[in-house]
KEKE-3310 file (N, C-alpha, C; in steps of 0.2 Angstrom, whole numbers, plus 5000, padded with zeros to 4 digits):
npx = (5611:5619:5628:5616:5613:5621:5625:5613:5616:5626:5623:5614:5621:5628:5620:5614:5624:5626:5616:5621:5632:5625:5625:5616:5609:5607:5597:5595:5584:5580:5566:5557:5543:5534:5522:5515:5504:5501:5516:5518:5511:5520:5530:5524:5530:5539:5542:5534:5541:5556:5545:5545:5556:5570:5585:5587:5585:5576:5575:5568:5564:5560:5561:5553:5549:5563:5577:5588:5587:5586:5601:5606:5603:5607:5619:5621:5614:5627:5635:5633:5633:5627:5622:5616:5609:5594:5582:5569:5570:5570:5570:5577:5589:5596:5602:5615:5622:5620:5624:5639:5643:5640:5646:5661:5659:5659:5646:5632:5619:5603:5589:5572:5555:5557:5566:5583:5591:5604:5616:5618:5615:5626:5631:5619:5618:5608:5591:5573:5558:5546:5543:5543:5537:5531:5518:5513:5512:5500:5490:5489:5483:5475:5462:5464:5459:5444:5440:5438:5440:5434:5435:5448:5453:5465:5467:5484:5487:5502:5512:5526:5535:5552:5554:5557:5548:5536:5540:5543:5530:5520:5528:5527:5511:5511:5516:5507:5498:5501:5501:5488:5480:5467:5469:5473:5484:5480:5481:5495:5496:5505:5500:5505:5505:5497:5478:5469:5477:5475:5461:5458:5463:5460:5445:5448:5452:5445:5431:5439:5440:5431:5430:5438:5438:5445:5455:5469:5481:5494:5494:5483:5477:5481:5469:5456:5454:5450:5437:5433:5429:5423:5412:5406:5408:5397:5399:5394:5396:5397:5403:5416:5434:5443:5458:5468:5484:5494:5482:5476:5470:5458:5456:5450:5438:5431:5431:5423:5413:5416:5429:5438:5447:5462:5481:5487:5502:5513:5512:5516:5524:5535:5538:5543:5551:5562:5567:5571:5579:5589:5593:5598:5609:5617:5621:5631:5626:5625:5617:5603:5605:5591:5581:5560:5546:5531:5519:5499:5483:5469:5450:5433:5430:5438:5438:5436:5444:5456:5453:5454:5470:5474:5468)
npy = (5802:5801:5788:5778:5776:5773:5761:5755:5753:5746:5732:5730:5725:5718:5706:5704:5701:5686:5682:5679:5673:5660:5642:5633:5619:5606:5591:5577:5564:5550:5543:5527:5525:5534:5532:5527:5523:5527:5529:5541:5549:5550:5555:5569:5575:5575:5586:5594:5598:5601:5615:5623:5629:5636:5635:5623:5611:5602:5585:5581:5563:5552:5532:5522:5514:5503:5497:5498:5512:5518:5519:5525:5540:5539:5542:5552:5563:5562:5568:5581:5582:5585:5585:5575:5559:5553:5542:5530:5514:5505:5492:5479:5473:5485:5493:5491:5494:5508:5513:5509:5520:5531:5532:5530:5541:5552:5555:5559:5544:5543:5529:5525:5522:5507:5496:5494:5477:5470:5465:5477:5488:5497:5506:5514:5529:5535:5525:5528:5523:5513:5498:5483:5470:5472:5479:5468:5460:5470:5468:5454:5456:5461:5451:5439:5447:5448:5435:5430:5415:5408:5398:5398:5398:5406:5416:5425:5438:5442:5455:5462:5446:5444:5457:5468:5473:5465:5452:5453:5460:5448:5437:5443:5443:5426:5425:5430:5422:5409:5408:5405:5393:5389:5397:5397:5396:5394:5398:5408:5422:5429:5446:5454:5473:5476:5479:5473:5460:5458:5456:5446:5433:5433:5428:5418:5408:5410:5405:5393:5388:5384:5385:5397:5410:5424:5436:5443:5454:5462:5475:5490:5489:5479:5470:5480:5472:5462:5463:5466:5455:5448:5453:5451:5436:5436:5434:5439:5453:5451:5440:5434:5442:5456:5462:5474:5485:5499:5514:5523:5532:5531:5516:5521:5524:5511:5503:5500:5493:5482:5482:5478:5480:5494:5498:5510:5517:5527:5536:5551:5555:5548:5552:5565:5564:5556:5567:5577:5569:5568:5582:5587:5576:5581:5594:5590:5585:5572:5559:5549:5530:5522:5525:5526:5525:5522:5511:5511:5506:5505:5507:5504:5516:5523:5530:5543:5549:5548:5551:5563:5567:5567:5581)
npz = (5589:5578:5580:5582:5571:5562:5568:5566:5553:5554:5558:5547:5538:5543:5542:5532:5525:5532:5525:5512:5512:5520:5522:5509:5509:5502:5496:5489:5481:5479:5474:5479:5471:5464:5458:5469:5479:5494:5495:5490:5498:5507:5501:5500:5512:5513:5505:5510:5524:5518:5513:5523:5526:5526:5521:5514:5502:5493:5480:5474:5466:5454:5453:5447:5454:5451:5451:5444:5440:5452:5457:5447:5446:5458:5461:5451:5458:5465:5459:5457:5468:5482:5499:5507:5506:5501:5501:5497:5497:5483:5483:5492:5489:5484:5494:5498:5487:5482:5494:5496:5488:5493:5503:5497:5491:5501:5509:5518:5520:5521:5526:5524:5527:5521:5528:5527:5526:5537:5536:5532:5535:5538:5530:5529:5537:5543:5548:5545:5549:5552:5569:5559:5564:5575:5568:5564:5573:5581:5570:5571:5586:5586:5578:5587:5597:5592:5588:5600:5606:5595:5584:5568:5554:5541:5526:5523:5515:5504:5504:5490:5487:5499:5501:5518:5524:5522:5527:5539:5545:5544:5550:5563:5566:5563:5572:5584:5582:5584:5596:5597:5598:5592:5581:5565:5550:5534:5523:5511:5498:5488:5485:5477:5485:5478:5471:5466:5462:5475:5474:5464:5471:5482:5481:5474:5483:5494:5491:5486:5500:5513:5525:5528:5539:5541:5537:5533:5529:5523:5517:5515:5501:5498:5508:5502:5489:5494:5505:5492:5484:5494:5495:5478:5479:5487:5502:5517:5528:5540:5546:5542:5545:5542:5542:5538:5534:5535:5534:5524:5515:5506:5510:5523:5521:5521:5531:5546:5533:5531:5532:5545:5556:5554:5553:5556:5548:5548:5537:5535:5546:5545:5533:5534:5546:5539:5531:5541:5547:5536:5533:5544:5546:5533:5537:5547:5558:5573:5571:5574:5574:5569:5568:5574:5572:5577:5575:5572:5577:5571:5572:5566:5575:5578:5568:5560:5568:5558:5545:5548:5548:5536:5531)
capx = (5609:5623:5630:5614:5610:5629:5623:5608:5619:5633:5620:5610:5627:5630:5613:5616:5634:5626:5612:5625:5638:5622:5627:5610:5608:5605:5597:5594:5578:5577:5564:5556:5538:5529:5513:5514:5498:5507:5521:5514:5509:5528:5533:5521:5529:5546:5540:5533:5549:5559:5546:5548:5568:5570:5590:5590:5580:5577:5576:5564:5567:5556:5566:5549:5554:5570:5582:5597:5587:5588:5608:5610:5598:5611:5624:5618:5613:5633:5639:5630:5638:5622:5628:5613:5604:5586:5581:5562:5575:5564:5571:5581:5597:5599:5606:5621:5623:5619:5629:5645:5644:5637:5653:5664:5658:5655:5637:5626:5616:5595:5584:5563:5551:5558:5571:5587:5594:5606:5617:5618:5616:5632:5631:5618:5619:5600:5584:5567:5551:5540:5549:5536:5537:5527:5515:5509:5507:5494:5484:5487:5480:5462:5461:5459:5452:5440:5437:5435:5443:5434:5441:5446:5455:5462:5473:5484:5487:5507:5517:5531:5541:5561:5553:5556:5540:5532:5544:5541:5521:5522:5528:5522:5505:5508:5518:5502:5493:5506:5500:5483:5478:5459:5470:5477:5484:5477:5485:5498:5499:5507:5496:5509:5502:5491:5472:5468:5479:5471:5453:5459:5469:5455:5439:5451:5455:5437:5428:5438:5441:5424:5432:5444:5436:5450:5456:5474:5484:5501:5493:5477:5474:5475:5465:5451:5454:5449:5431:5428:5428:5421:5404:5407:5405:5390:5402:5392:5404:5400:5406:5421:5435:5446:5461:5475:5488:5494:5476:5474:5460:5454:5454:5447:5429:5430:5434:5414:5409:5418:5437:5436:5450:5466:5484:5489:5510:5513:5517:5520:5529:5541:5540:5546:5556:5570:5569:5573:5584:5594:5594:5604:5616:5620:5623:5635:5626:5623:5611:5603:5604:5586:5574:5556:5537:5526:5512:5492:5476:5462:5445:5427:5427:5443:5439:5433:5452:5462:5455:5458:5474:5476:5466)
capy = (5801:5796:5782:5773:5777:5769:5754:5748:5751:5739:5728:5729:5726:5710:5703:5705:5697:5678:5679:5680:5668:5655:5636:5633:5612:5600:5584:5569:5561:5546:5541:5521:5527:5537:5531:5521:5531:5526:5533:5547:5555:5549:5560:5576:5576:5580:5593:5599:5597:5610:5620:5625:5625:5641:5634:5617:5610:5594:5582:5571:5561:5546:5529:5519:5504:5502:5498:5501:5518:5524:5519:5530:5543:5539:5544:5561:5568:5562:5571:5586:5585:5585:5584:5568:5556:5552:5537:5524:5511:5499:5483:5479:5473:5492:5499:5489:5497:5512:5511:5511:5525:5536:5528:5532:5550:5553:5557:5553:5539:5539:5527:5528:5516:5499:5493:5489:5470:5468:5467:5480:5494:5497:5509:5520:5535:5533:5522:5531:5517:5508:5491:5479:5465:5476:5480:5461:5457:5475:5466:5448:5455:5463:5447:5434:5447:5448:5430:5429:5408:5405:5395:5402:5399:5414:5418:5433:5441:5446:5458:5458:5443:5450:5466:5471:5474:5458:5447:5454:5459:5440:5436:5447:5438:5418:5424:5428:5416:5399:5406:5401:5385:5388:5402:5392:5399:5390:5399:5415:5420:5433:5451:5463:5475:5475:5478:5470:5454:5454:5453:5437:5429:5431:5428:5410:5404:5410:5401:5384:5387:5391:5389:5403:5417:5426:5439:5447:5457:5466:5482:5488:5488:5471:5469:5482:5469:5453:5468:5465:5448:5445:5455:5447:5429:5435:5434:5445:5457:5449:5433:5433:5446:5461:5466:5477:5490:5506:5517:5524:5534:5524:5509:5522:5525:5506:5506:5496:5493:5479:5481:5475:5486:5492:5501:5517:5518:5538:5540:5559:5553:5545:5556:5570:5563:5555:5572:5578:5567:5569:5586:5585:5573:5586:5598:5586:5583:5568:5557:5541:5525:5521:5529:5521:5529:5518:5511:5511:5501:5510:5504:5510:5520:5530:5534:5552:5552:5548:5554:5569:5567:5568:5586)
capz = (5582:5571:5581:5581:5561:5562:5569:5562:5546:5551:5558:5542:5533:5545:5540:5523:5524:5532:5520:5507:5516:5523:5519:5510:5509:5495:5498:5484:5486:5472:5478:5473:5463:5460:5458:5473:5482:5501:5496:5489:5505:5513:5499:5502:5520:5513:5502:5517:5527:5511:5513:5531:5530:5518:5519:5513:5495:5493:5474:5475:5460:5455:5451:5444:5456:5450:5454:5443:5440:5456:5456:5442:5452:5467:5455:5444:5466:5470:5453:5460:5477:5484:5504:5509:5501:5506:5500:5500:5495:5478:5486:5499:5489:5480:5499:5500:5480:5484:5500:5493:5480:5494:5506:5491:5491:5509:5511:5525:5518:5525:5520:5527:5526:5519:5532:5524:5528:5542:5535:5525:5540:5540:5522:5534:5542:5549:5547:5549:5549:5557:5566:5559:5567:5579:5565:5562:5581:5582:5567:5576:5593:5584:5579:5591:5601:5590:5588:5608:5607:5591:5578:5564:5546:5540:5523:5524:5509:5504:5498:5485:5492:5498:5505:5525:5528:5520:5533:5545:5547:5540:5557:5568:5563:5563:5581:5588:5580:5586:5605:5599:5596:5588:5573:5559:5545:5529:5516:5512:5496:5487:5482:5477:5488:5474:5476:5458:5463:5482:5475:5463:5476:5489:5478:5472:5489:5496:5483:5487:5506:5514:5531:5529:5539:5544:5529:5535:5523:5522:5518:5516:5493:5494:5508:5500:5485:5499:5502:5482:5483:5498:5489:5473:5484:5490:5506:5522:5532:5549:5544:5540:5547:5537:5544:5533:5535:5532:5534:5520:5512:5505:5518:5529:5518:5518:5537:5547:5530:5527:5535:5552:5558:5551:5558:5554:5549:5547:5530:5536:5549:5540:5527:5539:5551:5535:5529:5547:5550:5528:5534:5554:5545:5530:5542:5550:5565:5574:5570:5578:5568:5568:5572:5577:5570:5579:5571:5581:5575:5568:5572:5566:5580:5577:5558:5559:5570:5557:5540:5549:5547:5526:5528)
cpx = (5611:5627:5622:5610:5617:5626:5621:5611:5623:5628:5614:5615:5629:5626:5616:5623:5630:5620:5617:5626:5632:5622:5617:5611:5605:5605:5592:5590:5576:5575:5562:5548:5534:5524:5511:5509:5499:5512:5520:5514:5516:5532:5530:5525:5536:5545:5540:5537:5554:5554:5546:5555:5568:5580:5592:5585:5581:5574:5575:5565:5564:5562:5559:5548:5558:5572:5589:5592:5588:5596:5608:5606:5602:5617:5624:5619:5622:5638:5639:5634:5632:5626:5623:5611:5600:5583:5575:5566:5568:5566:5577:5588:5600:5602:5612:5624:5624:5624:5634:5646:5643:5644:5657:5665:5660:5651:5633:5621:5606:5589:5578:5560:5553:5566:5576:5589:5597:5610:5621:5617:5622:5634:5626:5619:5613:5595:5579:5563:5548:5544:5539:5534:5529:5521:5508:5507:5500:5490:5481:5481:5473:5463:5458:5456:5447:5436:5435:5437:5438:5436:5439:5452:5457:5469:5478:5488:5495:5510:5523:5535:5548:5559:5553:5549:5533:5535:5542:5536:5522:5522:5529:5515:5504:5513:5512:5497:5494:5504:5494:5482:5470:5460:5474:5478:5483:5480:5488:5499:5498:5503:5500:5509:5498:5482:5464:5468:5476:5463:5453:5461:5463:5449:5441:5448:5447:5435:5428:5437:5433:5424:5434:5438:5437:5454:5464:5479:5488:5499:5487:5473:5475:5472:5455:5451:5447:5439:5429:5425:5422:5411:5405:5405:5402:5390:5399:5398:5406:5402:5413:5426:5442:5449:5468:5479:5491:5487:5476:5470:5456:5451:5451:5440:5427:5430:5423:5413:5417:5426:5434:5440:5458:5474:5486:5498:5509:5518:5521:5522:5535:5544:5547:5552:5564:5569:5573:5578:5591:5595:5599:5611:5621:5622:5628:5632:5624:5615:5608:5600:5599:5580:5565:5550:5533:5520:5505:5488:5475:5455:5439:5426:5432:5443:5441:5443:5456:5460:5455:5463:5479:5472:5473)
cpy = (5797:5790:5778:5768:5772:5761:5751:5749:5746:5736:5724:5723:5718:5706:5701:5698:5688:5677:5677:5673:5659:5650:5634:5622:5608:5593:5580:5562:5557:5542:5532:5520:5535:5540:5524:5526:5532:5529:5542:5554:5556:5558:5570:5578:5579:5584:5598:5600:5602:5612:5627:5625:5629:5639:5629:5617:5603:5592:5582:5571:5552:5538:5522:5511:5498:5500:5499:5508:5523:5523:5526:5537:5546:5546:5549:5565:5566:5565:5577:5590:5587:5584:5580:5567:5555:5546:5532:5519:5505:5491:5482:5477:5479:5492:5497:5495:5506:5515:5514:5515:5531:5536:5534:5540:5555:5557:5554:5549:5540:5536:5527:5522:5509:5500:5490:5479:5474:5470:5471:5488:5496:5503:5514:5522:5533:5530:5524:5525:5516:5502:5486:5474:5467:5477:5473:5460:5463:5470:5459:5447:5454:5456:5441:5440:5448:5441:5430:5420:5405:5401:5399:5399:5406:5412:5426:5432:5444:5450:5456:5453:5444:5456:5463:5468:5466:5451:5448:5455:5455:5437:5437:5439:5433:5420:5424:5424:5410:5400:5406:5398:5385:5393:5396:5395:5394:5394:5406:5416:5429:5440:5457:5468:5478:5476:5474:5463:5452:5453:5447:5433:5426:5427:5421:5404:5405:5405:5394:5383:5389:5390:5394:5409:5422:5430:5443:5446:5463:5474:5481:5486:5480:5467:5472:5477:5462:5458:5464:5459:5446:5449:5452:5440:5429:5432:5440:5446:5452:5442:5430:5442:5447:5463:5470:5481:5497:5516:5521:5528:5531:5517:5510:5521:5517:5503:5505:5493:5486:5476:5483:5481:5487:5495:5502:5518:5523:5538:5545:5559:5550:5551:5565:5568:5562:5563:5578:5577:5569:5577:5592:5582:5578:5591:5598:5583:5578:5564:5549:5535:5523:5524:5527:5528:5526:5519:5510:5510:5507:5506:5508:5515:5527:5535:5540:5556:5555:5551:5561:5573:5570:5575:5590)
cpz = (5574:5575:5583:5576:5561:5561:5570:5554:5547:5555:5553:5538:5536:5540:5536:5522:5525:5530:5516:5508:5519:5519:5514:5508:5505:5495:5491:5486:5480:5478:5476:5470:5467:5460:5464:5475:5487:5499:5494:5496:5507:5509:5499:5507:5521:5510:5508:5522:5525:5515:5518:5533:5524:5518:5516:5502:5492:5487:5473:5468:5458:5453:5449:5444:5451:5448:5452:5441:5446:5460:5453:5445:5455:5464:5455:5451:5467:5466:5456:5465:5480:5494:5510:5504:5505:5502:5503:5495:5491:5480:5491:5497:5486:5488:5497:5491:5480:5490:5501:5492:5487:5500:5505:5494:5498:5512:5514:5522:5523:5523:5526:5524:5527:5520:5526:5527:5532:5541:5532:5526:5540:5534:5528:5538:5548:5545:5547:5544:5553:5559:5566:5557:5570:5574:5562:5568:5584:5577:5571:5581:5591:5581:5583:5596:5599:5589:5595:5608:5601:5587:5574:5559:5543:5533:5523:5514:5510:5502:5496:5489:5492:5506:5513:5526:5525:5527:5535:5548:5544:5545:5564:5570:5564:5572:5586:5589:5585:5593:5603:5595:5589:5580:5569:5553:5537:5522:5515:5504:5492:5482:5480:5479:5480:5474:5471:5461:5472:5481:5471:5468:5481:5487:5473:5479:5494:5496:5483:5496:5511:5518:5532:5531:5544:5536:5534:5529:5525:5523:5517:5507:5494:5500:5504:5496:5487:5500:5497:5483:5486:5496:5483:5475:5486:5500:5514:5527:5541:5547:5542:5544:5543:5540:5540:5537:5535:5535:5530:5519:5512:5509:5524:5530:5519:5529:5539:5542:5525:5531:5539:5557:5551:5556:5552:5553:5544:5538:5530:5539:5548:5537:5530:5546:5546:5534:5532:5548:5543:5530:5542:5550:5537:5533:5547:5558:5569:5574:5574:5573:5564:5569:5573:5573:5573:5576:5577:5573:5577:5568:5570:5571:5580:5569:5558:5561:5563:5548:5541:5548:5539:5526:5530)
residu = (UNK:UNK:UNK:UNK:UNK:UNK:UNK:UNK:UNK:UNK:UNK:UNK:UNK:UNK:UNK:UNK:UNK:UNK:UNK:UNK:UNK:UNK:UNK:UNK:UNK:UNK:UNK:UNK:UNK:UNK:UNK:UNK:UNK:UNK:UNK:UNK:UNK:UNK:UNK:UNK:UNK:UNK:UNK:UNK:UNK:UNK:UNK:UNK:UNK:UNK:UNK:UNK:UNK:UNK:UNK:UNK:UNK:UNK:UNK:UNK:UNK:UNK:UNK:UNK:UNK:UNK:UNK:UNK:UNK:UNK:UNK:UNK:UNK:UNK:UNK:UNK:UNK:UNK:UNK:UNK:UNK:UNK:UNK:UNK:UNK:UNK:UNK:UNK:UNK:UNK:UNK:UNK:UNK:UNK:UNK:UNK:UNK:UNK:UNK:UNK:UNK:UNK:UNK:UNK:UNK:UNK:UNK:UNK:UNK:UNK:UNK:UNK:UNK:UNK:UNK:UNK:UNK:UNK:UNK:UNK:UNK:UNK:UNK:UNK:UNK:UNK:UNK:UNK:UNK:UNK:UNK:UNK:UNK:UNK:UNK:UNK:UNK:UNK:UNK:UNK:UNK:UNK:UNK:UNK:UNK:UNK:UNK:UNK:UNK:UNK:UNK:UNK:UNK:UNK:UNK:UNK:UNK:UNK:UNK:UNK:UNK:UNK:UNK:UNK:UNK:UNK:UNK:UNK:UNK:UNK:UNK:UNK:UNK:UNK:UNK:UNK:UNK:UNK:UNK:UNK:UNK:UNK:UNK:UNK:UNK:UNK:UNK:UNK:UNK:UNK:UNK:UNK:UNK:UNK:UNK:UNK:UNK:UNK:UNK:UNK:UNK:UNK:UNK:UNK:UNK:UNK:UNK:UNK:UNK:UNK:UNK:UNK:UNK:UNK:UNK:UNK:UNK:UNK:UNK:UNK:UNK:UNK:UNK:UNK:UNK:UNK:UNK:UNK:UNK:UNK:UNK:UNK:UNK:UNK:UNK:UNK:UNK:UNK:UNK:UNK:UNK:UNK:UNK:UNK:UNK:UNK:UNK:UNK:UNK:UNK:UNK:UNK:UNK:UNK:UNK:UNK:UNK:UNK:UNK:UNK:UNK:UNK:UNK:UNK:UNK:UNK:UNK:UNK:UNK:UNK:UNK:UNK:UNK:UNK:UNK:UNK:UNK:UNK:UNK:UNK:UNK:UNK:UNK:UNK:UNK:UNK:UNK:UNK:UNK:UNK:UNK:UNK:UNK:UNK:UNK:UNK:UNK:UNK:UNK:UNK:UNK:UNK:UNK:UNK:UNK:UNK:UNK:UNK:UNK:UNK:UNK)
# end
């Protein structure tokens, strides 16, 4: 009995000692923006990872879409001796500035969602995101299948020019359209991801180009703007094909009601996987240089399935 009690006491002391000495990893996470709706789902997934792992603390911060603020936040986290950095870049050029600071400090840098320029990947420990060209191809193939050989002129609504997602998604659209002579790109306009800009652009372009019967948008918010524009102009849903990308809750509400399809970009998958890569890197474990989270086509028949992902 005495031996058993002694063993239990010693075991308890050992567990207590391990708990005291256990390493708590701290990850600095300056996000692009807390105001961007899609990004908030990604941030929630990062918080979810944090809640499920007792030995890590992830400190999220808001860069307000300003690269200078993001660089300053990174420097503050470096001064706090964080074990890893997890960022959604405000723009492609900021990655090098942050990467130089991280490399000098010997801190792993995980980039999520917005892929750095190829020449700046040398500063990145791991990139987590979705293959943007493939997202554009999925949109393009849906349009091709929907038209079934019918002639079409299209409007492409662009996000902020220069961002990798904008360039690659549009490239994917055009790559598919170029294989089909019945589809022409009549106009490309920068809507900066915004619903109001998408509405204004679509209203102006559709009013002046009566032959446009396809709108392909780099994201859902601009696609919703295009839907609202068609309603203002009296264009029937069956007379125009509108495709978005992201499969946000708002877009899913419009699916089958003006929005013909969207492409699911998993904010949850990117956020959670990004946090996981930062956690593993903080612990000194090897992580892949690129970790893809696949895109998925979402049509009206899949509406409830994807709405359930946000519950």
